[in-house]
C-alpha positions as CSV (number, residue, x, y, z in Angstrom):
1,M,-0.1,0.3,-0.1
2,E,1.3,3.7,-0.8
3,T,2.1,5.4,2.2
4,R,0.9,9.6,1.6
5,L,2.5,12.0,4.5
6,I,-0.1,14.7,5.5
7,R,0.7,17.5,8.3
8,V,-1.6,16.3,11.5
9,A,-0.1,19.5,13.4
10,S,2.2,22.7,13.5
11,L,2.9,23.5,16.8
12,A,5.0,26.4,17.2
13,S,7.0,28.3,20.3
14,R,8.6,31.0,21.3
15,H,12.1,29.8,20.5
16,E,11.6,26.9,17.3
17,Q,8.9,25.6,14.8
18,T,8.5,22.4,15.4
19,T,6.0,20.5,12.7
20,V,4.6,16.7,13.7
21,R,4.1,14.4,10.2
22,A,2.5,11.3,10.9
23,A,1.9,8.5,8.3
24,F,-1.5,8.2,7.1
25,F,-2.1,4.4,5.9
26,A,-4.7,3.5,3.1
27,G,-6.6,0.4,4.2
28,N,-6.5,-1.7,7.6
29,A,-2.6,-1.5,8.0
30,A,-0.8,-1.0,11.0
31,L,1.1,1.8,12.1
32,P,5.3,0.7,11.7
33,K,6.5,0.0,15.1
34,N,9.2,2.8,15.4
35,V,6.4,5.6,15.1
36,N,4.6,6.4,18.4
37,L,2.3,8.9,17.2
38,V,1.0,9.1,20.7
39,R,4.5,10.0,22.4
40,I,4.9,12.9,19.8
41,I,1.5,14.1,20.7
42,V,2.0,14.2,24.3
43,S,5.5,15.7,23.8
44,Q,4.4,18.7,22.7
45,A,1.1,18.9,25.4
46,P,3.9,21.3,27.9
47,R,4.3,23.9,24.7
48,W,0.3,24.0,24.5
49,G,-0.1,24.6,28.4
50,F,2.6,27.3,28.2
51,M,0.5,28.8,25.3
52,I,-2.8,28.5,27.2
53,R,-1.4,30.4,30.6
54,N,0.4,33.5,28.3
55,M,-3.4,33.4,27.0
56,K,-5.2,33.7,30.4
57,R,-2.5,36.1,31.3
58,I,-3.2,38.5,28.7
59,L,-7.0,38.5,29.0
60,G,-6.6,38.5,32.5
61,C,-4.7,41.8,32.3
62,V,-7.2,43.5,29.5
63,V,-10.3,42.6,31.9
64,L,-8.1,43.9,34.8
65,G,-7.4,47.1,32.6
66,L,-11.3,47.6,31.4
67,V,-12.4,47.1,35.0
68,T,-10.3,49.6,36.0
69,M,-11.1,52.4,33.5
70,A,-14.9,51.6,34.1
71,A,-14.1,51.7,38.2
72,S,-12.4,55.4,38.1
73,A,-14.9,56.9,35.8
74,Q,-17.5,56.7,38.4
75,W,-14.6,59.6,40.6
76,T,-14.1,61.6,37.7
77,N,-15.4,65.3,37.8
78,P,-17.7,66.3,34.7
79,S,-17.1,69.8,35.1
80,D,-13.3,69.1,34.4
81,D,-14.5,68.1,31.3
82,V,-15.7,71.5,30.3
83,P,-15.3,72.4,26.1
84,A,-13.0,75.2,24.9
85,Y,-15.0,78.7,25.6
86,N,-13.0,82.0,26.7
87,A,-13.1,83.4,30.2
88,K,-13.0,87.2,29.3
89,A,-14.8,89.2,26.6
90,P,-13.5,89.6,23.1
91,V,-10.5,92.6,23.2
92,K,-11.0,92.7,18.9
93,P,-13.8,92.3,16.7
94,L,-15.1,88.3,16.1
95,P,-15.5,86.8,13.3
96,P,-18.9,87.6,11.6
97,I,-21.9,85.1,12.7
98,L,-23.7,84.0,9.1
99,S,-26.7,86.5,8.6
100,G,-28.9,87.4,5.8
101,N,-29.1,85.7,2.4
102,Q,-26.5,83.3,4.3
103,L,-29.4,81.8,6.3
104,T,-30.8,79.9,3.4
105,G,-30.3,76.2,2.0
106,I,-30.4,73.2,3.2
107,Y,-29.4,73.8,6.5
108,F,-32.0,76.5,7.6
109,S,-34.7,74.7,6.5
110,H,-36.6,74.7,10.0
111,P,-37.4,78.4,11.4
112,Y,-36.1,77.7,14.6
113,Q,-32.2,77.4,12.7
114,V,-32.6,81.2,11.4
115,T,-34.1,82.5,14.5
116,A,-30.7,80.6,16.4
117,Y,-28.6,82.4,14.2
118,K,-30.2,85.7,14.5
119,I,-30.1,85.3,18.1
120,A,-26.3,84.7,18.2
121,A,-26.2,87.7,16.3
122,K,-27.3,89.6,19.1
123,I,-25.0,88.6,21.6
124,P,-21.5,87.2,20.1
125,G,-19.6,88.5,22.9
126,V,-21.6,86.7,25.6
127,L,-21.1,83.3,23.3
128,H,-17.5,84.2,22.9
129,Q,-17.4,83.0,26.6
130,Q,-19.4,80.3,26.8
131,P,-18.5,76.0,25.9
132,C,-20.1,74.3,23.7
133,Y,-20.5,70.7,25.0
134,C,-21.0,69.4,21.3
135,H,-17.0,69.3,22.0
136,C,-16.8,70.8,18.4
137,D,-13.3,71.9,20.0
138,R,-12.4,68.3,19.5
139,A,-13.5,67.5,16.4
140,M,-13.3,71.4,14.6
141,G,-11.0,73.3,16.5
142,H,-13.7,75.7,17.6
143,N,-13.0,77.9,20.6
144,S,-15.6,78.9,22.3
145,L,-19.9,78.9,21.3
146,H,-19.6,81.8,19.3
147,S,-17.2,79.7,16.7
148,C,-20.1,77.3,16.4
149,F,-22.6,80.3,14.3
150,E,-19.6,81.4,12.3
151,G,-20.5,78.8,9.9
152,T,-23.4,76.0,9.2
153,H,-22.4,74.0,12.2
154,G,-24.7,75.9,14.5
155,A,-27.8,74.9,12.3
156,A,-26.6,71.3,12.2
157,C,-26.4,70.8,16.1
158,S,-29.3,71.3,18.2
159,T,-27.1,71.4,21.2
160,C,-25.4,74.5,19.5
161,M,-28.7,75.8,19.2
162,R,-30.1,75.2,22.5
163,E,-26.9,76.6,24.0
164,A,-27.5,80.4,22.2
165,V,-31.1,80.5,22.7
166,Y,-30.2,79.6,26.6
167,A,-27.6,82.3,26.9
168,Y,-29.9,84.7,25.3
169,E,-32.7,84.2,27.3
170,Q,-30.2,84.0,30.6
171,T,-28.8,87.7,29.3
172,Q,-32.4,89.0,28.8
173,K,-32.4,88.3,32.4
174,G,-29.8,90.5,33.4
175,Q,-27.2,87.4,34.3
176,T,-23.6,87.9,33.1
177,P,-21.6,85.1,30.7
178,A,-20.1,83.9,34.0
179,Q,-23.2,82.9,35.7
180,I,-25.0,82.1,32.0
181,R,-21.9,79.8,31.5
182,A,-22.1,78.1,35.3
183,G,-25.9,77.4,33.8
184,I,-24.7,75.8,30.7
185,E,-22.1,73.7,32.4
186,R,-24.8,72.7,34.7
187,G,-26.8,71.6,32.1
188,E,-29.4,74.1,32.2
189,W,-29.7,74.7,27.6
190,Q,-30.8,70.9,27.6
191,N,-34.9,72.2,28.7
192,V,-34.6,75.0,25.5
193,D,-37.6,73.9,23.6
194,L,-36.4,75.3,19.8
195,E,-39.4,75.4,18.3
196,K,-40.6,78.2,21.3
197,A,-37.4,80.4,20.5
198,A,-37.9,83.8,19.7
199,L,-36.0,87.4,19.8
């Protein structure tokens, strides 16, 4: 009968590559006396154990890292994660807020979008001193809520519009930019109904 060699297992270790080959016989012929397949496979078992132990250690470290991150999150202070803003009123002219014919097109399909920009144009110095909690400072490099209304971003973002309306309403009530910022940081802007926003 013809013997064909096939690869039954390929076991690797850090230091060497070992390939175990076994003879496969057609029919019911017995294995040659000099081939002890069980002994070959059993001799490789310590390497398998070594690999399994290493995988357990790596998995344990990953799980420990995830648990540590999750546990530490409960002690972080959300107020430490305040987006970019300017602490003082602007000393030089700010870039213009979109106005007039610029308030048309797909970004201004709802009346409240136009109203939000008109409101923003009334209080540019106040918006300059406010953070924007859509975190566009990270994604777009904005340095305050004012930046959102220099382009179309503010019209596409309900956070920006609500904060602008909130800042305007609080300005009308006599609040300072610092007091308005404290309210924004507390999340009070989330209660603003854009459909009811008016100058």
